[in-house]
C-alpha positions as CSV (number, residue, x, y, z in Angstrom):
1,M,0.0,0.0,0.0
2,I,1.2,3.5,-0.8
3,T,0.5,6.0,1.9
4,I,-0.3,9.5,0.7
5,G,0.4,12.3,3.2
6,V,-0.2,16.0,3.3
7,I,2.8,18.3,3.3
8,S,2.6,21.8,4.7
9,Y,5.2,24.4,3.9
10,K,6.1,27.6,5.7
11,N,6.9,31.0,4.2
12,D,3.4,32.0,3.0
13,V,3.0,29.0,0.7
14,P,-0.6,27.8,0.9
15,S,-0.9,24.4,2.5
16,L,-3.1,21.6,1.2
17,Q,-6.7,21.6,2.2
18,Q,-8.1,18.6,4.0
19,V,-10.1,16.6,1.6
20,R,-13.7,16.0,2.8
21,G,-14.1,12.6,4.4
22,T,-10.5,12.2,5.4
23,P,-9.4,12.2,9.0
24,A,-7.6,15.4,10.2
25,D,-4.8,13.4,11.8
26,G,-3.8,11.2,8.9
27,A,-4.6,8.1,7.0
28,V,-6.9,5.4,8.3
29,I,-7.9,2.3,6.5
30,A,-11.4,1.1,6.9
31,P,-12.0,-2.6,7.0
32,G,-11.7,-4.0,3.5
33,E,-11.2,-0.6,1.9
34,S,-9.3,2.6,1.8
35,Y,-10.5,6.1,1.1
36,Y,-7.6,6.5,-1.3
37,D,-9.7,6.2,-4.4
38,L,-8.6,7.6,-7.7
39,D,-10.6,10.8,-7.3
40,Y,-9.0,11.5,-4.0
41,L,-5.5,10.7,-5.4
42,K,-6.1,12.9,-8.4
43,S,-7.3,15.8,-6.3
44,N,-4.3,15.4,-4.0
45,V,-1.9,15.5,-7.0
46,E,-3.6,18.6,-8.3
47,Q,-3.3,20.3,-5.0
48,L,0.4,19.3,-4.7
49,R,1.0,20.6,-8.2
50,E,-0.5,23.9,-7.5
51,Q,1.5,24.1,-4.2
52,L,4.7,23.2,-6.1
53,V,4.1,26.0,-8.7
54,Q,3.6,28.5,-5.8
55,L,6.7,27.3,-4.0
56,F,8.8,27.6,-7.1
57,L,7.5,31.1,-7.9
58,K,8.5,32.1,-4.3
59,K,11.9,30.4,-4.3
60,N,12.7,30.9,-8.0
61,D,15.1,27.9,-7.8
62,F,14.4,24.4,-9.0
63,L,17.2,23.1,-6.8
64,D,15.9,24.6,-3.6
65,E,15.5,21.8,-1.0
66,E,11.8,22.4,-0.4
67,V,11.1,22.6,-4.1
68,V,12.9,19.3,-4.7
69,Q,11.2,17.6,-1.8
70,L,7.7,18.7,-2.9
71,S,8.5,17.7,-6.5
72,Q,9.6,14.2,-5.3
73,K,6.4,13.9,-3.3
74,L,4.4,14.8,-6.3
75,D,6.2,12.2,-8.3
76,Q,5.4,9.5,-5.7
77,D,1.8,10.4,-5.7
78,I,1.6,10.3,-9.5
79,L,3.2,6.9,-9.4
80,G,0.6,5.9,-6.8
81,I,-2.2,6.9,-9.2
82,Q,-0.6,4.9,-12.0
83,L,-0.3,1.8,-9.8
84,K,-3.9,2.1,-8.8
85,M,-5.0,2.5,-12.4
86,M,-2.9,-0.6,-13.4
87,Q,-4.4,-2.6,-10.5
88,K,-7.9,-1.5,-11.4
89,K,-7.3,-2.4,-15.1
90,G,-6.0,-5.8,-14.0
91,D,-9.1,-6.4,-11.9
92,C,-11.3,-5.8,-14.9
93,V,-9.5,-8.2,-17.3
């Protein structure tokens, strides 16, 4: 299982909003299911992407440690979506 977390950054960069239906203190898996469906993951990726753009505009440096960390987190989340989609496609075959 891939755990998707929420990253909050300082310096006037807007933090991610809590997605409706998710617990405020982190991920919890319900018996037999996870709330990490594709819609949630896609929404999270879009929020991270927007946050990355804002952070880069503030730092103006692709090599800034915070920019790199957020970019890597975004990469992980995109891979998580791709894995979910491949698993879903495999279930349908």
